[in-house]
C-alpha positions in Angstrom: -20.2 23.0 -5.6 -23.2 22.3 -3.4 -23.3 19.1 -1.5 -23.5 15.5 -2.2 -25.9 13.5 0.1 -23.3 10.8 -0.6 -21.4 10.6 2.9 -17.3 9.4 2.8 -18.0 5.8 3.6 -15.9 2.5 2.6 -16.1 2.1 -1.0 -16.5 5.1 -2.0 -14.8 6.8 -4.5 -13.7 10.4 -3.6 -11.6 13.3 -5.8 -9.6 15.7 -3.0 -7.9 18.2 -3.4 -4.4 18.3 -0.7 -3.6 21.7 -0.3 -0.7 22.5 1.0 0.7 25.8 3.2 1.9 27.6 0.2 -1.8 27.2 -0.9 -1.0 24.9 -3.8 -3.5 22.0 -4.5 -3.0 18.5 -5.6 -5.7 16.9 -6.7 -5.9 13.0 -5.9 -9.0 10.4 -7.0 -8.7 7.3 -5.3 -11.5 4.8 -3.4 -11.9 4.3 0.2 -11.2 0.0 1.3 -10.5 -2.2 4.1 -7.4 -2.2 5.6 -6.2 -5.8 3.6 -7.6 -4.2 0.4 -5.3 -1.1 0.2 -2.9 -0.4 -2.4 -2.3 3.5 -2.9 0.1 3.1 -5.4 -3.2 1.2 -7.0 -6.0 4.2 -5.9 -7.1 2.1 -2.7 -7.0 4.1 0.5 -7.3 2.5 3.8 -9.9 3.4 5.6 -8.0 3.7 8.8 -5.7 5.7 7.8 -5.1 9.1 8.9 -6.4 10.3 5.3 -8.9 8.1 5.1 -10.0 8.5 8.8 -10.3 12.1 8.1 -12.1 11.2 5.2 -15.6 9.2 6.9 -18.9 10.9 7.4 -18.1 13.6 5.3 -19.3 14.9 1.9 -18.3 16.4 -1.5 -18.2 20.5 -1.2 -16.5 20.4 2.3 -12.7 21.8 3.3 -11.8 20.0 6.2 -8.4 20.5 7.9 -6.1 18.7 7.3 -2.3 18.4 9.3 0.1 16.3 8.0 3.3 17.4 6.9 3.0 20.4 4.9 -0.5 19.7 4.3 -2.8 22.1 5.8 -6.3 21.4 4.3 -8.4 18.8 2.4 -11.1 20.0 -0.5 -13.8 17.1 -1.0 -14.2 17.5 -4.8 -16.6 14.7 -5.6 -18.0 11.9 -3.8 -19.6 8.8 -6.2 -20.9 5.3 -5.0 -18.4 2.7 -5.7 -19.4 -0.2 -8.3 -18.3 -2.7 -6.1 -15.4 -3.4 -8.7 -12.5 -3.4 -6.4 -9.1 -4.8 -7.2 -9.0 -7.5 -3.8 -5.8 -8.9 -5.1 -3.7 -6.2 -3.5 -3.3 -8.0 -0.3 -1.8 -10.8 -2.6 0.5 -9.1 -4.4 1.6 -7.5 -1.2 1.8 -11.3 0.2 4.4 -11.9 -2.6 6.3 -8.6 -2.9 7.0 -10.0 1.1 7.7 -13.4 -0.1 10.0 -12.2 -3.1 12.1 -10.2 -0.5 12.6 -12.9 2.4 13.5 -14.4 -0.2 16.2 -11.8 -1.3 17.7 -10.9 2.3 18.3 -14.8 2.6 20.5 -15.1 0.0 22.1 -11.9 1.1 22.3 -12.2 4.5 23.9 -16.0 3.2 26.5 -14.4 1.0 27.3 -11.8 4.5 28.2 -14.7 6.7 29.9 -16.7 3.7 31.7 -13.8 3.3 33.2 -13.7 7.4 36.0 -15.8 6.2 37.9 -17.4 9.3 36.1 -16.1 11.6 34.2 -18.2 14.9 32.1 -20.1 12.5 34.7 -21.9 10.4 34.4 -22.2 6.5 31.4 -21.0 5.3 30.1 -22.1 1.7 26.5 -20.3 -0.2 24.9 -23.2 -2.4 24.1 -20.5 -4.7 21.7 -22.7 -6.9 20.0 -24.4 -4.0 19.1 -20.8 -2.8 17.7 -19.7 -5.8 15.9 -22.9 -6.3 14.3 -22.8 -2.7 13.3 -19.2 -4.0 11.6 -20.4 -6.8 9.9 -23.3 -4.9 8.6 -20.5 -3.0 7.5 -17.8 -5.8 5.7 -21.1 -7.1 4.0 -22.0 -4.2 2.7 -18.0 -3.7 1.2 -18.4 -7.2 -0.8 -21.9 -6.5 -1.8 -19.8 -3.3 -2.9 -17.0 -5.2 -5.4 -19.0 -7.9 
């Protein structure tokens, strides 16, 4: 493979092979992005992740040592400049997921607290309707922030 004149930088689309100790290779493609845009499931690798840091400044055609778990090396197959169309909504989607998890956690905590009947806090009733209403309000606020 010829070496590309394009060094891997933030914003580049990269195709690699991750090679494990048994010599098995797994092909992956992603775009290297700043931390706030990273979403590996969507093909957006954080430039500060171990793999991102290992790739920065290298070129297609190179094979790099990379010891993470059972991985031993990374073969850089292709490097392309990005067209700039990175999904900037990844951070917003993560914030929405966190808000949803917080709401579910609050409901769970209140249910557990309520089930501790006769504890030193006395009787406690969970107002599930109120909790679900608050959860919906937070969800609606999250949608408004994203718009």
